[in-house]
C-alpha positions as a Markdown table, in Angstrom:
| # | Residue | x | y | z |
|---|---|---|---|---|
| 1 | Met | 9.5 | 8.2 | -10.9 |
| 2 | Arg | 8.8 | 4.4 | -11.8 |
| 3 | Met | 5.6 | 2.7 | -11.0 |
| 4 | Glu | 7.3 | 0.4 | -8.5 |
| 5 | Gln | 8.6 | 3.8 | -6.6 |
| 6 | Tyr | 5.0 | 5.1 | -6.8 |
| 7 | Ile | 3.8 | 1.8 | -5.1 |
| 8 | Arg | 6.5 | 1.6 | -2.3 |
| 9 | Ala | 5.9 | 5.4 | -1.6 |
| 10 | Ile | 1.9 | 4.5 | -1.4 |
| 11 | Ala | 2.3 | 1.4 | 0.7 |
| 12 | Gly | 4.9 | 3.3 | 3.0 |
| 13 | Thr | 2.6 | 6.1 | 3.3 |
| 14 | Phe | -0.5 | 4.1 | 4.1 |
| 15 | Ile | 1.4 | 2.2 | 6.9 |
| 16 | Leu | 2.8 | 5.3 | 8.6 |
| 17 | Ile | -0.8 | 6.9 | 8.4 |
| 18 | Ser | -2.6 | 3.9 | 9.8 |
| 19 | Leu | -0.1 | 3.5 | 12.4 |
| 20 | Leu | -0.7 | 7.2 | 13.4 |
| 21 | Leu | -4.5 | 6.3 | 13.5 |
| 22 | Gly | -4.1 | 3.5 | 15.5 |
| 23 | His | -2.2 | 5.1 | 17.9 |
| 24 | Phe | -4.3 | 8.5 | 18.1 |
| 25 | Val | -7.8 | 7.5 | 17.2 |
| 26 | Asn | -8.6 | 4.0 | 17.3 |
| 27 | Pro | -6.6 | 0.5 | 17.4 |
| 28 | Tyr | -8.8 | -0.9 | 14.8 |
| 29 | Trp | -6.5 | 1.3 | 12.3 |
| 30 | Tyr | -3.9 | -1.4 | 12.8 |
| 31 | Leu | -5.9 | -3.9 | 10.6 |
| 32 | Phe | -5.3 | -1.6 | 7.7 |
| 33 | Thr | -1.6 | -1.9 | 8.6 |
| 34 | Ala | -1.9 | -5.6 | 8.6 |
| 35 | Phe | -4.0 | -5.4 | 5.1 |
| 36 | Val | -1.2 | -3.4 | 3.4 |
| 37 | Gly | 1.3 | -5.9 | 4.8 |
| 38 | Leu | -0.5 | -8.7 | 3.4 |
| 39 | Asn | -0.9 | -7.1 | 0.2 |
| 40 | Leu | 2.7 | -6.5 | -0.3 |
| 41 | Leu | 3.3 | -10.1 | 0.6 |
| 42 | Gln | 1.0 | -11.7 | -1.8 |
| 43 | Ser | 2.2 | -9.3 | -4.3 |
| 44 | Ala | 5.8 | -10.6 | -4.0 |
| 45 | Phe | 4.5 | -14.3 | -4.7 |
| 46 | Ser | 1.8 | -13.7 | -7.0 |
| 47 | Gly | 3.0 | -10.7 | -9.3 |
| 48 | Trp | -0.3 | -9.2 | -8.8 |
| 49 | Cys | -1.0 | -5.8 | -7.5 |
| 50 | Leu | -4.3 | -3.8 | -7.3 |
| 51 | Met | -2.1 | -0.5 | -6.8 |
| 52 | Glu | -0.3 | -1.1 | -10.1 |
| 53 | Lys | -3.8 | -1.6 | -12.0 |
| 54 | Ile | -5.0 | 1.3 | -10.4 |
| 55 | Leu | -1.8 | 3.8 | -11.2 |
| 56 | Ala | -1.8 | 2.3 | -14.8 |
| 57 | Arg | -5.4 | 3.3 | -15.3 |
| 58 | Leu | -4.0 | 6.8 | -14.0 |
| 59 | Gly | -1.3 | 6.9 | -16.9 |
| 60 | Val | 1.7 | 6.3 | -14.8 |
| 61 | Gln | 4.3 | 4.5 | -17.3 |
| 62 | Arg | 6.0 | 1.0 | -16.0 |
């Protein structure tokens, strides 16, 4: 998979997990959902993504 596909898969997984935790554990987990969404939004405009840097260090090819 390409890095972009990894980032989308990780973001989607984070969102789904935080929604489940928000529903079943504590509503404050919805803040994590908002954080992931804001990160996706800022990366669309700035072109900078922390997960991209992390994956690059782990050896994922662009």
